[in-house]
DRENDO-1510 file (C-alpha; in Angstrom, 1 decimal, always signed):
<recs>
REC; n; res; u; v; w
REC; 1; UNK; -92.9; -129.4; -89.4 .
REC; 2; UNK; -91.2; -125.7; -89.4 .
REC; 3; UNK; -90.9; -125.9; -93.5 .
REC; 4; UNK; -94.3; -126.8; -93.8 .
REC; 5; UNK; -95.8; -124.4; -91.4 .
REC; 6; UNK; -93.8; -121.7; -92.9 .
REC; 7; UNK; -94.5; -122.4; -96.6 .
REC; 8; UNK; -98.2; -123.1; -96.1 .
REC; 9; UNK; -98.3; -120.2; -93.8 .
REC; 10; UNK; -100.5; -122.5; -91.4 .
REC; 11; UNK; -101.5; -120.8; -88.0 .
REC; 12; UNK; -100.7; -123.9; -85.8 .
REC; 13; UNK; -99.8; -123.5; -82.0 .
REC; 14; UNK; -96.5; -125.3; -82.2 .
REC; 15; UNK; -96.2; -125.1; -78.3 .
REC; 16; UNK; -99.4; -127.1; -78.0 .
REC; 17; UNK; -98.6; -129.3; -80.8 .
REC; 18; UNK; -95.3; -130.1; -79.0 .
REC; 19; UNK; -97.1; -130.6; -75.7 .
REC; 20; UNK; -99.5; -133.3; -77.1 .
REC; 21; UNK; -96.5; -134.9; -78.9 .
REC; 22; UNK; -94.7; -135.3; -75.7 .
REC; 23; UNK; -97.8; -136.6; -73.9 .
REC; 24; UNK; -98.1; -139.4; -76.9 .
REC; 25; UNK; -94.5; -140.2; -76.6 .
REC; 26; UNK; -95.8; -141.6; -73.1 .
REC; 27; UNK; -92.7; -141.2; -71.3 .
REC; 28; UNK; -91.8; -138.6; -68.7 .
REC; 29; UNK; -90.3; -135.7; -70.5 .
REC; 30; UNK; -88.9; -132.4; -69.5 .
REC; 31; UNK; -91.1; -130.0; -71.1 .
REC; 32; UNK; -88.8; -126.8; -70.5 .
REC; 33; UNK; -85.7; -128.8; -71.8 .
REC; 34; UNK; -87.9; -129.7; -74.9 .
REC; 35; UNK; -88.9; -126.2; -75.4 .
REC; 36; UNK; -85.5; -124.7; -75.2 .
REC; 37; UNK; -84.4; -127.2; -77.8 .
REC; 38; UNK; -87.5; -126.5; -80.2 .
REC; 39; UNK; -86.9; -122.9; -79.9 .
REC; 40; UNK; -83.3; -123.3; -80.9 .
REC; 41; UNK; -84.6; -125.1; -84.0 .
REC; 42; UNK; -87.0; -122.6; -84.7 .
REC; 43; UNK; -84.3; -119.8; -84.5 .
REC; 44; UNK; -82.0; -121.6; -86.7 .
REC; 45; UNK; -84.7; -122.2; -89.1 .
REC; 46; UNK; -85.7; -118.3; -88.8 .
REC; 47; UNK; -82.1; -117.5; -89.6 .
REC; 48; UNK; -82.2; -119.3; -92.9 .
REC; 49; UNK; -85.4; -117.0; -93.7 .
REC; 50; UNK; -84.4; -113.7; -92.3 .
REC; 51; UNK; -81.5; -111.4; -91.1 .
REC; 52; UNK; -80.1; -112.8; -88.0 .
REC; 53; UNK; -80.3; -109.5; -86.2 .
REC; 54; UNK; -84.1; -109.3; -87.0 .
REC; 55; UNK; -84.5; -112.8; -85.6 .
REC; 56; UNK; -82.5; -111.7; -82.4 .
REC; 57; UNK; -84.7; -108.8; -82.0 .
REC; 58; UNK; -87.7; -110.8; -81.4 .
REC; 59; UNK; -86.5; -113.8; -79.7 .
REC; 60; UNK; -88.3; -113.4; -76.5 .
REC; 61; UNK; -91.1; -115.8; -77.9 .
REC; 62; UNK; -90.0; -118.0; -80.8 .
REC; 63; UNK; -92.2; -120.7; -80.0 .
REC; 64; UNK; -95.1; -118.9; -80.9 .
REC; 65; UNK; -94.2; -119.4; -84.6 .
REC; 66; UNK; -96.4; -117.7; -86.6 .
REC; 67; UNK; -96.6; -114.4; -84.6 .
REC; 68; UNK; -92.6; -114.7; -84.9 .
REC; 69; UNK; -92.9; -114.9; -88.8 .
REC; 70; UNK; -95.5; -112.3; -88.8 .
REC; 71; UNK; -93.3; -109.6; -86.8 .
REC; 72; UNK; -90.2; -110.6; -88.8 .
REC; 73; UNK; -92.0; -110.0; -92.1 .
REC; 74; UNK; -93.3; -106.4; -90.7 .
REC; 75; UNK; -89.7; -105.7; -89.8 .
REC; 76; UNK; -88.3; -106.8; -93.0 .
REC; 77; UNK; -90.8; -104.3; -94.8 .
REC; 78; UNK; -89.4; -101.2; -92.9 .
REC; 79; UNK; -86.1; -99.6; -92.8 .
REC; 80; UNK; -85.8; -98.7; -89.0 .
REC; 81; UNK; -82.5; -96.9; -89.7 .
REC; 82; UNK; -84.6; -93.8; -90.8 .
REC; 83; UNK; -85.5; -93.1; -87.3 .
REC; 84; UNK; -82.2; -94.2; -85.4 .
REC; 85; UNK; -80.8; -90.6; -85.2 .
REC; 86; UNK; -84.3; -89.4; -84.0 .
REC; 87; UNK; -84.7; -92.2; -81.5 .
REC; 88; UNK; -81.1; -91.8; -80.2 .
REC; 89; UNK; -81.7; -88.1; -79.4 .
REC; 90; UNK; -85.2; -88.8; -77.7 .
REC; 91; UNK; -83.5; -91.5; -75.4 .
REC; 92; UNK; -80.7; -89.4; -74.5 .
REC; 93; UNK; -83.2; -86.5; -73.4 .
REC; 94; UNK; -85.5; -89.0; -71.5 .
REC; 95; UNK; -82.6; -90.6; -69.9 .
REC; 96; UNK; -81.4; -87.4; -68.4 .
REC; 97; UNK; -84.8; -86.4; -67.2 .
REC; 98; UNK; -84.9; -88.5; -64.0 .
REC; 99; UNK; -88.0; -90.8; -65.0 .
REC; 100; UNK; -90.9; -88.3; -65.1 .
REC; 101; UNK; -94.2; -89.5; -64.6 .
REC; 102; UNK; -97.7; -88.1; -65.5 .
REC; 103; UNK; -99.9; -87.5; -68.6 .
REC; 104; UNK; -99.1; -85.1; -71.5 .
REC; 105; UNK; -101.1; -81.9; -71.1 .
REC; 106; UNK; -102.2; -80.5; -74.4 .
REC; 107; UNK; -103.3; -77.3; -73.2 .
REC; 108; UNK; -99.3; -76.6; -72.6 .
REC; 109; UNK; -98.5; -76.8; -76.2 .
REC; 110; UNK; -97.2; -73.8; -77.8 .
REC; 111; UNK; -96.3; -74.7; -81.3 .
REC; 112; UNK; -98.0; -76.7; -84.1 .
REC; 113; UNK; -94.9; -79.3; -84.0 .
REC; 114; UNK; -95.7; -80.3; -80.6 .
REC; 115; UNK; -99.4; -81.0; -81.7 .
REC; 116; UNK; -98.2; -82.6; -84.8 .
REC; 117; UNK; -95.7; -85.0; -82.8 .
REC; 118; UNK; -98.3; -85.7; -80.2 .
REC; 119; UNK; -101.0; -86.7; -82.9 .
REC; 120; UNK; -98.3; -89.0; -84.5 .
REC; 121; UNK; -97.6; -90.7; -81.1 .
REC; 122; UNK; -101.2; -91.3; -80.7 .
REC; 123; UNK; -101.4; -92.8; -84.2 .
REC; 124; UNK; -98.8; -95.5; -82.8 .
REC; 125; UNK; -100.6; -96.1; -80.0 .
REC; 126; UNK; -103.8; -96.8; -81.7 .
REC; 127; UNK; -102.5; -98.8; -84.4 .
REC; 128; UNK; -103.0; -102.6; -84.5 .
REC; 129; UNK; -101.0; -105.3; -85.8 .
REC; 130; UNK; -97.0; -105.1; -86.4 .
REC; 131; UNK; -96.8; -103.7; -89.9 .
REC; 132; UNK; -99.3; -100.9; -88.9 .
REC; 133; UNK; -97.3; -99.9; -85.8 .
REC; 134; UNK; -94.0; -100.3; -87.4 .
REC; 135; UNK; -95.4; -97.8; -90.3 .
REC; 136; UNK; -96.8; -95.4; -87.9 .
REC; 137; UNK; -93.3; -95.5; -86.0 .
REC; 138; UNK; -91.5; -94.7; -89.3 .
REC; 139; UNK; -94.3; -91.8; -89.8 .
REC; 140; UNK; -93.1; -89.9; -86.7 .
REC; 141; UNK; -89.6; -89.3; -88.2 .
REC; 142; UNK; -90.8; -86.2; -89.8 .
REC; 143; UNK; -92.9; -84.7; -86.9 .
REC; 144; UNK; -90.0; -85.6; -84.5 .
REC; 145; UNK; -87.5; -83.9; -86.7 .
REC; 146; UNK; -89.5; -80.7; -87.2 .
REC; 147; UNK; -90.2; -80.9; -83.5 .
REC; 148; UNK; -86.6; -81.0; -82.5 .
REC; 149; UNK; -85.6; -78.2; -85.2 .
REC; 150; UNK; -88.6; -75.7; -83.9 .
REC; 151; UNK; -89.1; -76.3; -80.4 .
REC; 152; UNK; -86.8; -76.1; -77.5 .
REC; 153; UNK; -87.2; -79.2; -75.3 .
REC; 154; UNK; -85.6; -77.9; -72.4 .
REC; 155; UNK; -87.9; -74.8; -71.8 .
REC; 156; UNK; -87.4; -72.4; -68.8 .
REC; 157; UNK; -90.8; -73.1; -67.7 .
REC; 158; UNK; -90.8; -76.3; -65.4 .
REC; 159; UNK; -94.2; -77.4; -66.4 .
REC; 160; UNK; -93.6; -77.0; -70.3 .
REC; 161; UNK; -90.2; -78.6; -70.3 .
REC; 162; UNK; -91.8; -81.6; -68.3 .
REC; 163; UNK; -94.5; -81.7; -70.7 .
REC; 164; UNK; -92.3; -81.8; -73.6 .
REC; 165; UNK; -90.3; -84.8; -72.1 .
REC; 166; UNK; -93.5; -86.6; -71.2 .
REC; 167; UNK; -94.3; -86.7; -74.7 .
REC; 168; UNK; -91.3; -88.3; -75.6 .
</recs>
């Protein structure tokens, strides 16, 4: 079934198909057990088509087969290692910030790098579809690198510092 659905790019709700199949089988069946079994079969199938690390990164809902394949194909198209270092830097700064909450205040921007980074982040937020979102994330690399090169995140002014951290 998986090979046919994959090769023909069919958009079939496998979860529904499996539920109907169990009903037609006629015996009382444990849906959760069957679902786990099918997810393991889907996972093995996807391992044969995609890198294991990519499959593991989207393993939260493999039963949605077409969506899983779409996510994997999108991930396969981009090199996320390009932004790994920048992501780690942002992650470390945010981790140390004691979970700030609020909305970024564009009026506090004092550099073009802040505005450019903010615009790139908004582009990600407004993107639709895995492919477009991933490409927008990759496009953040240059504005983020320029931001770190030219802007002191930990500004003396509490409002500016908090605003810069919130943007991340």
